[in-house]
N, C-alpha and C positions, 0 to 999 in steps of 0.2 A: 504494500500499499503506500501512499504517499508519505506517511510517517516513518517508513523504513528508507524511502528513498532521498529524503531530505538531508539525514545526516551524511549518508554517502556523498551527496552533492557538495555538502558544505565543506566536507573534509577533502573532497578532491579539488574543489576550488581553493582551499588553502594551500595544499601541496603545490598546485600549479602557479600561486601567487608566490610562495617561497622560491621556487625555481626562477620566476621572473625577476626575483630579486638577487639572484645569484648565489642563493642559499644552497648548501648541500643537503640533499635529503638521503639518509642512510637507510638501511633495511631495518634498523632499530625503529626509525620513525614509522615506515611504512607497515611494519609487523604490527606495532602497536595499534596503529589505526584500523588495520584490517579486523584485528582481535575485538578491540573495543566495539567496533560498529556491529561486527557478527554476533556480539553480546547484546544488542539491542541498546547500546549506550550512545548518545550523540556527543561524545567527549573527544578531546585529544589523547594522545598517548598518555599513560600516567607518569612515564620516566622518558620524556622527550629529551633526546641529546643531539642536538644539531651542531653543535660546536665539537671540535677535536678535543682529545683529553690532553692533561698537561705533559704527558709523556710522548705526544704526537701521534698515538694509535688513532684510529678510527673506530669508534665505538660501534659495535653492530655491523663491522664491515665483512663478517663472515657468519656462517651458519650458527656455529657454536656460541658465538657472541650474542646472537640475536636469541637464541634459545635462553641462554642464562639471564641476560638482563631485561627481556620484555616478554616475549612469547611463551617461554617456559613458566615464567612466574604467574602469567595471568591464567594460562590453562590450568595449572595445579591448584588453583584457589577453588575451581568448581568441584573438585573432588575431596575438599576438607572443610571443616567447620572453622578452624582456627584461620584468621587473616593473615596475609603475609607482611613483612616489614616494609616501611615506605623506601627505606634507603638501601639499596643494594650494595654488594661489597665494591663494585668499581665506583659508585657514586661516593661512598664513605672515603674511599682512598684519594678522590679528587678533592673533596672538601677538606680532609685533613691536611692534604699537601697545600692547601691555600689558607691554611691558618685557623680553619673553622674547629671548633671543639664539639664533637658530636655527643648528645645527650641522649640516651635509650636508642630508640629507633625512628624517630622523626622531628627532634628538636636540636638547636644547636646554639652556641654562643661564640661572639669574637671580640676581640679587642679593637675598640674604634681608635683610630689614629688621634682623635681629638683628646682622648683618654691619655694616650700617651704625650701629646703636646702640653696639656694642662698640668700633668705630673711634673714636667720640667719647668712650667711657668712661663710657657710659650703661648699661651692663649687657649681659650675655651672655644667650643663649637657654637653654632648659631642659636642652640636651645639655650645656652649660657645667657647670651646676650638678650634674646627675646622673652626667655621665660624664667630666667634666674636658675638653672640647673646647675649643679656642681659636675663639670665634664668628667673629673677624674673619680667620681663616685657613680658614673652612669655605666650600666650593663646593657650590652646590646645583644638581643637575644630573638629567638623564634620558636614557637612550638609546634610549627609546621612549615617544613622545607619544601611542602608543595605549593602550588598556586595555579589559578585558573587563567592567568595571562602569560603571554611570551613578549613582553615589552622589548622593544628594540634596544633600549638604554639599560636593561637589566645587567647589573654588574656580575650575575652568576653566569652570563652567555647561556642561559638556558640548559644548564647541566642539571638542575633541580628537577624533580618529578612535577608532574602538571595533572591534573584532574578536575572536574567539576564536583565531586563528592568525595567524602571520607570513606575509602575503602581499605584501610590498613590497620594492622596492630595499633592499639592505643594505648600510650603509657599514662601513669598516673600523674596527675597535676602536681601534688605536692612534691613528688620525686623529680619531676622536671625542674621546679623551682630550686629545690635543695642540691640537686647536682650542677643545675645551671651557676648557682651563688659559688660551688666550690670550684668549679672550673674557671669562672672569672676570677676568683682569688688566687688560683695558681698563676693565670697569666699576668695578675697584677705583680705577683711575687717575683715572676720572671723579669718584669720591667726594672727589677731592683738595679740591675747591671747598666741600665741607659745612663750614658753621661748627663749630668744635670738634673736627674730625678731629685726632688725636694723630699727628704726623709718624713716631714710631718704629713706631706701629701700621700705619700705612698702608705703610711699607717691608716690615714682615713680612708684611702681607697679600697682598703680591705672590707670595709662595710658599704657596700653599694646602695644609695638612696634613691636612685632612679632607674628605670628599666625601659629601653626603648624597644618595643615590640616591632621592629621594622627592618631586622637583619636582612631577611630574604624570605620568600614565600609569601603566603598569606594566613597570617596568625589566626583569623577569625573562622578558618576552615576547622580549626581543632575544635571538636564537639564538646570538650571540657573546658572551654576558654573561661568561662565564669569562675570555675573553681580555681584555675590558675591565677586570674586577676586577684581574687580574693586572698590567696595565699600571698602573692606580692604585697598587697595592702596591709596584710596581718604582720608583716615583717618592716612595715613603715617603708616600702619602696613604692615610689609613684610610678604612673604606667603612662607611656605615650604609644598609643596604639595606631598603626597605620594599616588600612583595609584598601584594597584596590577596587572598590565599589561595584562588586559582584554578587555579594551575598547580602540584599536587604533584610532578609528574615532574620538572620544571624545578629545583625546590627540592632534591630529592634529587640532582641532578647539579651542583648549584651547588658551586664551590669555596668554601674557607672565607673569610668576610668578617668585618670586626670585629666587627660586630652585626647580625644578621638578625631583621627585624621581619616579622609578618604582621598585618594590620588584621583586629581581631575586631569587627566593627560591630553585631552581634547575638547574643542568646542563643538564638533560635529560629530555626527555617526561614523561618517567617512572617514574622518580624522582620527577616531578612537580605534577603529579596525586598523588603520596603518601603524599607529604607534603602539598601541598595547597588545595587538593580535590576540585578542580574547578568545577563549575556547568555547564559551556558551553561545549558542546561535542567537539567543535573545539578549545578547550583551549590552545592548543599548538601554532596553527597558530596565535592564538591571542596574544599570549605571544611573539612571534617572531615578529609580525606586530607591537606590542607595542614598541619594541625596535627600529625598523626602524623609528617608529614614533618619537621617543626621539632624534634620530641623526638628524633630521630635525629641531630640536629646537635651536635657537641661544642664549637663555640665559643658566644659570647654570643648568646641568643636572647631575643626579647621579643614579647609581646601587646601591641598598641595598640589601646585602645578610645576611640572617639570617642563622647562623650555629646551627645545631642540631646534638649532637654527635651520631654516630651509624646511622644516618639518611641521612645527604646530605654532608658530610665532605670528602667523598672520590672521589669527582667529580671536583677537583680543574682544571683540564684541560677542563673539560666540561663547567665550568664557564667562563674559559678564551676564549674559543671559541665563545662565545655569546657576547664578548665585542666588537668585530669587527662590529657587527649589530648596537649596539647603540651608540658607540662612546661616552660614557659619560664621563663628565669632571672629575667626581669623582667615585669611588667605595667605599662604606662603607661597611665593613665586621664586624658584631657583633654577639657576643653569643646571644642564644636565652634567653630571660627571663622565669623563671620558674614560673608560675601562680597558682601552687597548682594542686592537683589531680582533676580530672574532669572525668565524664562517656564520654566526647566528646572526650577525648584525653588519650592515656596510656603514655604521657611523664611523665619522673620523674627527680628529681635532676640530676640524672646520666647522663641525656641529655644535660646538660649544660656544654660547653667547657670552661675550664680556659683562662684566658687572653693570657698565652703562647701558647695555642693551637691555638687561633685566629690568633697570629701572624705568627705562623708556617704554617698555612693554606694560609696566605695571601702572604708570601714568596713563598709558592709553586706554587700559581696561577700566580704571577708575572713572575716565571721562565718557565711558560707554554706559547706556541703559540706566543713567540717573544713580550710579554706584556712589558717586561724590556725596549725595546726600545723607547716606548712612555710614560710609566707610571712608577712611583716611589712610594713607601711608604712614605707618607708626615706627617701625624699626629697620635697620639693615644690618648686614654682617658681610662687608665687602670680601673679606677673606673666603668666605663661602659661596660669593655670588649670589646672594639671596636676599630678599626683602620681604616686609611684612606689612600687609594691609590689615588694618582692626577696625572691628565695628566701633563707633563713637560712643557706644555706651561704656567703653573701657577708658575712655576719656574724662576723668571726674575732676571738676573745678581746673580744668586746663591742664591736668597731669595724666600722662599715660599710666595704665595699671595692667600691663600685659604679663608682668611678673606673676609668680604663683607663690602663695603662702601655703607651703606643702605641710607643715604642722596642722594647719588649720584644715586643709583638705582631708587629712585622716582623722581628724576629730569629727568631720562631717560624716564621713564613710562610717564610722564607728557608731554614730547616733542612730543609725538606721532611719532617719528622717530624710524627707526630700529636701534637696537643695541645689542651687544653681551656681552657673560659672562665676557670678559676681560675688558669691559668697567666699570665696577663697583667691581673690584677686590680690595683687601687691603692686606698689608703685614701680615704674621702670626707672632706671638710673639714666642720666642725661647722656652719657657716652654710648648708650644703645640706640638712642633715637635716630629716625631717618633725618639725614643731613648734617649729624653732628661731625665735627672734625676727627673724631676717632673712627667713624664709620663702622660703629659696631665692636671694635676692639677694646677690650677691658684694659684702662690704663694701668692697672696693677700688673698686668703680664707684660711680657717682653716680646714684640714682634721681631722674629728671626726670618730673614730671607735666604735663599739657596745662595751658595757662593757664585754660581754661575750667573744669577739673576744680578747680583752686586756687580760681578765683573763686567756684565753686558751694560749696565747703568753708568759705570764710571767710564766706559770706552764710548759712550754716547750712541751704543747700538740698539737702545729701545727708542721706539717712536713715541711721539706725544699721546697717542691712543694708548699706548701700553702703559706709560708713566702715569696716566690718569687713573688707572686700575688700582694704584697703590697709595695708601693714605701720606706717605712720605716717599722720597726719593731713595730707592734701596741702596744707592751709592753713599747716602749720608748716614747709613746706619753701621 
């Protein structure tokens, strides 16, 4: 019937589109697609691997690999009651090689570079500037390495599993948090030998106070996500959760988190398909429904826009129209991070916009659809090429309150009573504001430039446009 033909057609069109983009389609991809669709599921491969492995092998390049990593594991599930593990041996080896600490069968933590920077007194991440987190006390984690999108800018280069529903073994949420903290502490301890690490910060870093549930994958896919969030809050760890706007029902069921994000990567249906390469056939409806679900949340909510030059930066008005659906408290607009060349994506460094270009886009977005009536540019972090648009309700008596009172947040959670984003807001320091001379860099930290950047600046090899991206001339530091 038509219900069976549609998934096959969608998958065939996706494969043809991938070939047109110059991507390599392995037997791993095609075998998974055939098996999933034959099983009556309109989803992409559970473990799609379109990029080469770090050791240069082609995953799924022979029959034995295909059987081990995709076909065999799917077929075996039909004859047994116990679900299989999400991460195969090959995936685990790749992730470990890239610095991930695997927790159980589907979770991971990794040490953020900003954690290491602030341990050395070299500046915090944009969340430090915008929301007042302590970067060296932040744990970056995910309870689900699987995702429902294959975004062109994904820093995993699509080596992680993909799917539209949870079909794997499920680990205990308390165990995930416990082991995650332990692995994070081990990584912090390993940073002891990094030159310039401040002893007092190293000691404090052993007690994480924030968790960025945005490492990779889709955290809200994990069916026991509420128990995991509750455990983090029980330990007085704040939660910044990013979801890819494909699971609106899970968003509605989610317990309060400190700040809930949805990735808003395009302003049109066509743009979303090109940038996020979603697996769901009804991806646009889910995208819009997720925004409406965000509007129903009472705690802090955020749209996160990742700008890719020549891909999604001509849609400022389209993005502005979407704001009315989600009514977010904040809109983060950031430059894409170039993660190197990959067979899974044809992005280059030329697709990375300058900070000035990010600011120009933000101003254009604000000028569309009457957004300026309710929103205003509040903060920036030049070091990360990101700006923050905030709802004017957070500007109290002329002062921005984008920072968070974390102790108050935990008190409100413990109370069990309803509360709103305004109940745990805190004043934003002057150095973090949009247009400040510091451009979001904490003056108590020390800005350090690469030696090559300083040499180029001293030799006059940096253009005026390049020099404008820095708060000071690197040659003078």
